[in-house]
Residue frames as qw, qx, qy, qz and C-alpha x, y, z in Angstrom:
[[0.007, 0.399, 0.731, -0.554, -0.27, -16.77, 14.58],
 [0.279, 0.359, -0.048, -0.889, -1.78, -14.08, 12.38],
 [0.400, 0.080, -0.734, -0.542, -2.90, -16.73, 9.89],
 [0.239, -0.260, -0.917, 0.184, -4.41, -18.92, 12.60],
 [0.074, 0.434, 0.478, -0.760, -6.27, -16.00, 14.18],
 [0.318, 0.270, -0.335, -0.845, -7.49, -14.89, 10.76],
 [0.329, -0.097, -0.896, -0.282, -8.92, -18.37, 10.17],
 [0.150, -0.422, -0.792, 0.415, -10.85, -18.23, 13.44],
 [0.113, 0.404, 0.161, -0.894, -11.99, -14.63, 12.88],
 [0.352, 0.120, -0.560, -0.740, -13.50, -15.60, 9.51],
 [0.334, -0.207, -0.915, -0.089, -15.34, -18.53, 11.13],
 [0.026, 0.281, 0.615, -0.736, -17.07, -16.45, 13.81],
 [0.042, -0.564, -0.679, -0.468, -20.77, -16.05, 13.07],
 [0.327, -0.907, -0.187, -0.187, -21.22, -13.82, 16.15],
 [0.559, 0.465, -0.394, 0.562, -17.77, -12.31, 16.79],
 [0.204, -0.598, 0.377, -0.677, -18.44, -10.59, 20.13],
 [0.844, -0.317, 0.256, -0.348, -19.66, -13.92, 21.56],
 [0.028, -0.510, 0.840, 0.180, -16.92, -15.90, 19.75],
 [0.771, 0.213, 0.535, -0.273, -19.63, -18.18, 18.38],
 [0.175, 0.545, -0.642, -0.511, -18.43, -20.08, 15.35],
 [0.922, 0.231, -0.081, -0.300, -19.07, -22.89, 12.90],
 [0.234, -0.541, 0.807, 0.045, -16.92, -25.96, 13.45],
 [0.882, 0.201, -0.315, -0.286, -16.86, -29.07, 11.30],
 [0.200, -0.543, 0.781, -0.234, -15.56, -32.01, 13.30],
 [0.550, 0.031, -0.820, -0.153, -15.53, -35.78, 13.56],
 [0.638, -0.391, 0.292, -0.595, -17.99, -37.13, 16.15],
 [0.125, 0.277, -0.952, 0.049, -16.72, -40.50, 17.46],
 [0.415, 0.154, 0.744, -0.501, -20.11, -41.37, 18.95],
 [0.668, 0.548, 0.204, -0.461, -21.99, -40.89, 15.69],
 [0.626, -0.079, 0.613, 0.475, -19.07, -42.00, 13.50],
 [0.390, 0.721, 0.443, 0.362, -19.76, -39.04, 11.22],
 [0.279, 0.115, -0.043, 0.952, -18.70, -35.46, 10.54],
 [0.097, -0.797, -0.579, 0.143, -20.85, -32.75, 12.11],
 [0.194, 0.364, 0.025, 0.911, -21.17, -29.01, 11.61],
 [0.350, -0.684, -0.612, 0.187, -22.57, -27.13, 14.54],
 [0.103, 0.710, 0.036, 0.696, -23.17, -23.41, 14.90],
 [0.592, -0.752, -0.072, -0.280, -23.81, -23.71, 18.62],
 [0.820, -0.150, -0.198, 0.516, -20.16, -23.61, 19.70],
 [0.018, -0.985, 0.118, -0.124, -18.02, -20.95, 21.21],
 [0.726, 0.305, -0.354, 0.505, -14.31, -20.52, 21.66],
 [0.555, -0.789, -0.173, 0.197, -13.25, -19.74, 25.24],
 [0.039, -0.936, 0.344, 0.069, -10.30, -17.45, 25.99],
 [0.928, 0.234, -0.115, 0.267, -7.07, -18.82, 24.57],
 [0.473, -0.780, 0.270, 0.308, -3.62, -18.43, 26.13],
 [0.727, 0.644, -0.127, 0.201, -0.77, -17.67, 23.71],
 [0.691, -0.627, 0.149, 0.326, 2.46, -18.42, 25.63],
 [0.433, 0.858, -0.263, 0.081, 5.40, -16.46, 24.25],
 [0.911, -0.185, 0.004, 0.368, 8.77, -18.20, 24.29],
 [0.500, -0.272, 0.179, 0.802, 10.88, -15.52, 22.62],
 [0.321, 0.909, 0.232, -0.131, 10.59, -12.16, 20.92],
 [0.616, 0.019, 0.263, 0.742, 13.12, -11.10, 18.32],
 [0.054, 0.831, 0.238, -0.501, 12.81, -7.32, 18.33],
 [0.142, -0.442, 0.519, 0.718, 15.16, -6.89, 15.37],
 [0.044, -0.098, -0.837, -0.537, 12.99, -9.04, 13.05],
 [0.507, -0.049, 0.172, -0.843, 9.76, -8.25, 14.95],
 [0.640, 0.014, -0.725, -0.256, 9.19, -12.01, 15.16],
 [0.570, -0.400, 0.464, -0.547, 7.47, -13.83, 18.02],
 [0.417, 0.120, -0.899, -0.060, 8.00, -17.49, 18.85],
 [0.679, -0.338, 0.105, -0.643, 4.96, -18.99, 20.56],
 [0.209, -0.211, 0.932, -0.208, 4.79, -22.08, 22.73],
 [0.091, -0.271, -0.932, -0.223, 2.18, -24.80, 22.42],
 [0.370, 0.022, 0.152, -0.916, -1.37, -23.50, 22.29],
 [0.100, 0.295, 0.950, -0.014, -4.58, -25.42, 22.81],
 [0.332, -0.072, -0.215, -0.915, -7.72, -24.23, 21.06],
 [0.151, 0.246, 0.901, -0.325, -10.97, -25.27, 22.70],
 [0.363, -0.160, -0.419, -0.817, -14.48, -25.31, 21.27],
 [0.182, 0.131, 0.813, -0.537, -17.41, -25.76, 23.61],
 [0.212, -0.336, -0.732, -0.553, -20.77, -27.00, 22.33],
 [0.386, -0.208, 0.253, -0.862, -23.86, -25.38, 23.86]]
């Protein structure tokens, strides 16, 4: 999870607004697009198990959303 969060944190162009650059495939245009006008809403990180001995956390499925302005 630290690696995933680090990836998102580096992509934020305005961190306090969670505004970021996303390159994605647009099915309507049949082309890749990069758009700065997106933000990442709050994300839930469901925890399945915590191994206190190894200080390891097992997360459940997480969905990351990106909303275009």
